[in-house]
C-alpha positions in Angstrom: 79.4 -38.8 -70.3 79.9 -42.3 -69.2 77.4 -44.8 -67.6 78.6 -44.0 -64.0 78.2 -40.1 -64.2 74.6 -40.6 -65.5 73.9 -43.2 -63.0 75.0 -40.5 -60.3 73.1 -37.8 -61.7 70.1 -39.8 -61.5 70.6 -40.7 -57.8 71.3 -36.9 -57.2 67.8 -35.9 -58.8 65.8 -38.8 -57.1 67.3 -37.7 -53.7 66.3 -34.3 -54.2 62.8 -35.0 -55.5 62.5 -37.5 -52.5 63.6 -34.7 -50.0 61.2 -32.2 -51.7 58.2 -34.5 -51.6 58.8 -35.7 -47.7 59.0 -31.8 -46.9 55.8 -31.2 -48.8 54.0 -34.1 -46.8 55.3 -32.6 -43.6 53.8 -29.2 -44.4 50.6 -30.6 -45.5 50.5 -32.5 -42.3 51.0 -29.5 -40.3 48.5 -27.7 -42.1 45.9 -30.5 -41.4 46.7 -30.6 -37.7 46.1 -26.7 -37.4 43.0 -27.1 -39.3 41.8 -29.8 -37.0 42.7 -28.0 -34.2 40.9 -24.7 -35.0 38.1 -26.7 -36.2 38.0 -28.3 -32.9 38.1 -24.8 -31.0 35.3 -23.8 -33.0 33.0 -26.4 -32.3 33.9 -26.1 -28.7 33.1 -22.4 -28.9 29.6 -23.4 -30.8 28.9 -26.1 -28.2 29.6 -23.3 -25.3 27.5 -20.9 -27.1 24.6 -23.6 -27.7 24.9 -24.6 -23.9 24.5 -20.9 -22.7 21.6 -20.3 -24.9 20.3 -23.4 -23.8 20.6 -22.4 -20.4 19.0 -18.8 -21.0 16.0 -20.5 -22.5 15.6 -22.6 -19.5 16.0 -19.5 -17.2 13.5 -17.5 -19.7 10.8 -20.7 -19.5 11.3 -21.0 -15.5 10.7 -17.1 -15.5 7.8 -17.3 -17.8 6.4 -20.5 -16.1 6.5 -18.7 -12.7 5.3 -15.2 -13.8 2.2 -16.9 -15.4 1.8 -19.2 -12.3 1.9 -16.0 -9.9 0.0 -13.7 -12.5 -3.7 -14.7 -11.3 -2.6 -14.1 -7.8 -1.5 -10.5 -8.5 -4.8 -9.9 -10.4 -6.9 -11.4 -7.6 -4.8 -9.2 -5.0 -5.3 -6.0 -7.3 -9.0 -6.5 -7.6 -10.2 -7.9 -4.3 -10.8 -4.6 -2.8 -7.6 -3.0 -2.8 -7.7 0.8 -2.4 -5.5 3.4 -4.5 -3.3 3.7 -1.5 -2.7 0.0 -1.6 -2.3 -0.8 -5.5 1.1 0.8 -6.0 2.6 -1.4 -2.9 1.2 -4.3 -4.5 2.6 -3.5 -7.8 5.9 -2.6 -6.4 6.1 -6.0 -4.4 5.6 -7.8 -7.8 8.4 -6.1 -9.5 10.9 -6.7 -6.7 9.9 -10.7 -6.8 9.8 -11.3 -10.2 12.8 -9.1 -11.7 14.9 -8.3 -8.6 16.0 -5.0 -9.7 18.4 -2.8 -7.9 15.5 -0.1 -7.6 12.1 0.1 -8.5 9.4 2.8 -8.2 5.7 3.3 -9.1 4.3 6.7 -9.7 0.5 7.6 -10.2 -1.1 10.3 -12.2 -2.3 13.0 -9.7 -6.1 14.3 -10.0 -6.6 17.7 -11.1 -8.5 20.3 -8.8 -10.1 23.6 -9.2 -7.1 25.2 -7.4 -4.5 23.5 -9.2 -5.9 22.2 -12.9 -1.9 21.5 -13.7 -1.7 18.6 -11.1 -3.2 16.3 -13.6 -0.2 16.8 -15.7 2.1 15.4 -13.0 3.0 11.9 -11.6 3.6 11.1 -8.0 5.9 8.6 -6.7 3.5 6.4 -4.5 5.8 3.4 -3.9 9.4 2.9 -4.1 12.2 0.2 -3.0 14.5 -0.3 -1.5 13.8 1.8 1.5 17.2 3.5 1.1 16.4 4.4 -2.4 17.6 7.8 -3.3 13.9 8.2 -4.5 11.8 10.1 -2.1 8.0 9.1 -1.8 5.9 12.4 -3.1 8.4 13.3 -5.7 6.6 14.5 -8.6 7.7 14.7 -12.4 5.9 16.5 -15.4 4.4 14.2 -17.9 6.6 14.5 -21.1 9.7 15.5 -19.1 12.7 13.0 -18.5 12.7 9.3 -19.3 9.9 8.4 -17.4 7.7 11.0 -18.2 8.3 10.5 -22.0 7.2 6.6 -21.5 4.2 8.0 -19.9 3.4 10.7 -22.7 4.3 8.4 -25.5 2.3 5.2 -23.7 5.2 2.6 -24.7 7.2 0.2 -22.8 10.6 1.0 -22.9 13.9 -0.6 -22.4 17.4 1.2 -22.1 17.7 0.1 -25.9 14.5 1.7 -26.5 15.6 4.9 -25.2 19.1 5.0 -26.9 17.2 4.2 -30.4 15.3 7.7 -29.9 16.1 10.8 -31.9 18.5 13.2 -30.5 15.4 15.6 -29.9 13.7 13.1 -27.8 16.7 12.1 -26.2 17.4 15.7 -25.0 14.3 15.7 -23.0 15.3 12.6 -21.0 17.9 14.6 -18.8 15.3 17.4 -18.0 13.2 17.1 -14.7 13.9 13.4 -13.8 13.9 11.3 -10.7 17.4 12.3 -9.1 19.5 9.3 -8.5 17.4 6.8 -10.5 18.1 5.6 -13.9 15.4 3.5 -15.4 16.3 0.2 -17.6 12.5 -0.7 -18.0 9.6 1.6 -18.0 6.0 0.6 -18.6 2.9 3.2 -18.2 -0.3 1.9 -17.0 -2.8 3.1 -19.5 -6.7 2.9 -19.3 -9.0 4.0 -22.1 -6.1 5.9 -23.7 -5.3 7.7 -20.3 -1.8 7.1 -18.7 -2.8 6.7 -14.9 1.0 6.2 -13.8 3.9 4.3 -14.6 6.1 1.5 -13.1 9.8 1.2 -13.7 12.7 -0.7 -12.3 16.6 -0.1 -12.6 19.0 -2.8 -13.3 16.9 -5.9 -13.1 18.2 -9.3 -12.9 16.6 -10.0 -16.3 16.3 -7.7 -19.4 14.9 -10.3 -21.8 12.0 -9.8 -24.3 10.1 -12.0 -21.4 10.8 -9.5 -18.9 9.6 -6.6 -20.9 6.2 -8.7 -21.7 5.9 -9.3 -17.8 6.0 -5.9 -17.0 3.8 -4.9 -19.7 1.2 -7.3 -18.2 1.7 -6.1 -14.7 1.3 -2.2 -15.9 -1.9 -3.5 -17.6 -3.6 -5.1 -14.5 -2.5 -2.2 -12.6 -4.2 0.3 -14.9 -7.2 -1.8 -14.7 -6.9 -1.7 -10.9 -6.3 1.9 -10.3 -9.5 2.8 -12.8 -11.8 0.2 -10.8 -10.4 1.9 -7.4 -11.0 5.5 -8.5 -14.5 4.4 -10.0 -15.5 2.8 -6.6 -14.1 5.8 -4.4 -16.3 8.2 -7.0 -19.4 6.1 -6.4 -18.9 5.6 -2.7 -17.9 9.6 -2.4 -21.1 10.3 -4.2 -23.2 8.2 -2.0 -21.9 9.7 1.1 -22.4 13.1 -0.2 -24.9 16.0 -0.2 -25.7 17.0 -3.6 -25.7 20.7 -2.8 -23.0 21.3 -0.5 -20.7 18.5 -1.2 -20.3 17.7 2.1 -21.4 14.4 4.1 -25.0 13.9 4.0 -27.4 12.5 6.8 -27.1 9.1 6.3 -23.5 9.4 6.5 -23.2 11.3 9.4 -25.6 9.2 11.3 -23.6 6.2 10.5 -20.2 7.7 11.3 -21.7 9.2 14.6 -22.9 5.5 15.6 -19.3 4.1 14.7 -17.7 6.8 16.6 -19.7 6.4 19.9 -18.9 2.5 19.7 -15.0 3.3 19.5 -15.6 5.8 22.3 -17.5 3.4 24.5 -14.5 1.0 23.9 -11.8 3.1 24.9 -13.7 5.0 27.3 -13.1 8.4 25.5 -15.7 10.9 24.7 -17.4 12.4 21.7 -19.3 15.6 21.4 -21.7 16.9 18.7 -22.5 20.3 17.4 -26.3 20.6 15.8 -26.7 24.0 14.3 -28.8 25.8 11.7 -29.4 29.0 10.1 -31.5 31.7 11.7 -34.5 33.1 9.6 -33.6 31.0 6.4 -36.9 31.2 5.5 -36.5 35.2 5.4 -33.7 34.7 3.5 -35.2 32.7 0.9 -38.4 34.8 0.5 -36.3 38.1 0.3 -33.6 36.8 -2.3 -34.8 34.0 -3.6 -34.2 29.9 -3.6 -31.1 30.3 -6.0 -29.4 32.8 -3.4 -30.5 30.2 -0.7 -29.0 27.6 -2.3 -25.5 29.5 -2.9 -25.6 30.5 0.7 -25.7 27.1 2.2 -22.9 26.2 -0.4 -20.9 29.2 1.1 -21.4 28.4 4.8 -20.5 24.6 4.2 -17.2 25.7 2.9 -16.7 28.2 5.7 -17.1 25.9 8.3 -14.8 23.3 6.6 -12.2 25.8 6.9 -12.3 26.4 10.4 -12.5 22.8 11.9 -9.8 19.8 12.2 -9.4 17.0 9.7 -10.6 14.7 12.5 -13.6 16.4 12.9 -16.9 15.1 10.6 -18.8 17.7 9.2 -22.4 17.4 7.3 -25.5 18.7 6.4 -28.2 17.3 8.2 -31.5 18.6 7.1 -32.7 21.8 4.8 -30.7 24.5 6.6 -29.4 22.2 9.5 -25.7 21.0 9.9 -24.0 18.6 12.0 -20.4 18.7 13.5 -18.9 15.5 15.0 -15.9 16.2 17.6 -14.2 12.9 18.0 -12.2 12.5 21.5 -13.6 16.1 22.6 -15.4 16.8 25.9 -18.4 19.4 26.2 -16.2 22.6 27.2 -13.8 22.3 24.4 -16.5 21.5 22.0 -18.6 24.8 23.2 -15.2 26.5 22.4 -15.3 25.1 18.8 -19.1 26.1 18.5 -18.9 29.5 19.8 -16.0 30.0 17.3 -18.1 28.9 14.5 -20.9 31.0 15.0 -18.7 33.9 15.4 -17.0 33.1 12.2 -20.4 33.0 10.3 -22.0 35.9 12.1 -18.9 38.0 11.0 -18.5 36.8 7.5 -20.0 39.1 4.8 -22.3 36.6 3.4 -24.4 38.2 0.3 -27.4 40.0 1.4 -26.6 39.2 5.1 -27.6 42.8 6.4 -31.2 42.0 5.1 -31.5 39.4 7.9 -33.7 40.2 10.9 -30.6 40.6 13.1 -28.8 42.5 10.6 -26.5 39.8 9.9 -26.4 36.0 8.8 -26.4 33.8 12.2 -26.7 30.5 13.7 -28.3 28.8 17.0 -26.9 25.3 17.9 -26.5 23.0 20.8 -24.0 21.1 22.0 -23.8 17.6 23.8 -21.1 15.1 24.7 -21.0 11.3 25.1 -21.4 9.9 27.6 -22.3 12.9 30.0 -25.5 13.7 28.0 -26.6 10.3 26.6 -25.6 6.7 26.0 -26.3 6.5 22.2 -26.1 8.5 19.0 -29.9 9.0 18.9 -30.0 10.4 22.4 -27.3 12.6 21.8 -28.5 14.0 18.8 -31.8 14.4 20.7 -29.9 16.4 23.5 -28.2 18.5 21.0 -31.8 19.4 19.4 -32.9 20.4 22.5 -30.2 22.7 23.2 -30.7 24.2 19.9 -34.3 24.8 20.4 -33.6 26.5 23.6 -30.9 28.7 21.9 -33.8 29.9 19.5 -35.8 30.5 22.4 -33.4 32.8 23.9 -33.3 35.0 20.8 -30.9 33.0 18.5 -27.4 33.9 17.2 -26.2 31.7 20.4 -24.7 28.2 21.2 -26.0 26.4 24.3 -24.8 23.2 26.0 -27.4 20.2 26.4 -27.4 20.6 30.4 -29.2 24.0 29.8 -32.1 23.0 27.5 -34.6 22.4 30.2 -37.8 23.7 28.4 -39.9 21.1 26.7 -41.5 21.1 23.2 -44.9 21.5 24.8 -44.3 24.7 26.2 -45.4 27.7 24.2 -42.3 29.6 22.7 -40.3 26.4 22.0 -43.7 24.8 20.4 -43.7 27.9 18.2 -40.1 27.4 16.9 -41.0 23.9 16.2 -44.2 24.8 14.3 -42.0 27.1 12.1 -39.5 24.1 11.4 -42.3 21.7 10.4 -43.5 24.2 8.0 -41.4 23.9 5.2 -37.9 23.0 6.6 -36.7 26.5 6.1 -38.0 28.4 9.0 -35.8 28.7 11.8 
């Protein structure tokens, strides 16, 4: 091989090597550009995510700051004499303001009564929003059934993720006996002294963060305390107003109520009537049957009268065996009709040992008076009814008379005898 061939071969090899090197550099450059572009896109995504997180943190901070600023006002509103009826609406308004949900409900635990002890195992809707919500006031659910009942039973603040994380057995209970048309996303039971007093729940709130869950927990705790305090106050007030034996209003409360009703009637120009009556020969009943039987009789009579008067009427015990019925917005003729009905109901009722009474039955005597026809104030109105009662006694008992017919004076012999009988021990008429 001569020199020229060698030089040509070297030149060809150099050209090939140079071409390969240039191609390699171009590929590396394209890879580098792609890597730089991918890195830039990743950085942009990270920056976008950081901006989103920062915005969320700002919103959460604003929410927490506003809630903590409003919470003391909520507490004052709940504990400033709010009644059990007002508390659910206050809680509802707070939830609508701070969480802006599509729907919200407040349910309160019912109190058990002798006739229906199972009431205490139910929750009743006491407040709901918006007005066009499918949830109706007065709707009830059983504690332990459905998502709301499950949260009430377990006494846990729960969101949708918590419900979804429950066992299959627990989730099977969620579909039973819930509130039709309401799907809760956040539920908080109101618990005081280990007892669930109610629950608050929202559907599709504007916020589902941990801060929202914590805020709802605080609202529920405040609501539970308010419900307990309101119930305790109601119980104390109820005890102070009631007669210890018959559980109807006592004399102090009846006197106060009558004064208030007469004042209202005087402002409106309307009537108020009273029916004052007592049991005939109650001393005889006690002597023959014993004081325990006498107490039982008073309880039965009070219950019987309550079953035969209007809700607007006010009934209470005014003395030993003396009772008072206040009839708002009722004139004398109508009041006499009510009084006569009560007299007949009592005399025809099968009270224990009634046949041993002097009249062969348990009977009452009473007087009826009307404001402003017979008197201009509560004291004079009661005095007019009392005089009519004495006249009914004088005429033979087991009767009702209007105040206008009570003409006899307490100084006259027959009425004075009845008065002395009454003054003896409070159980004489």
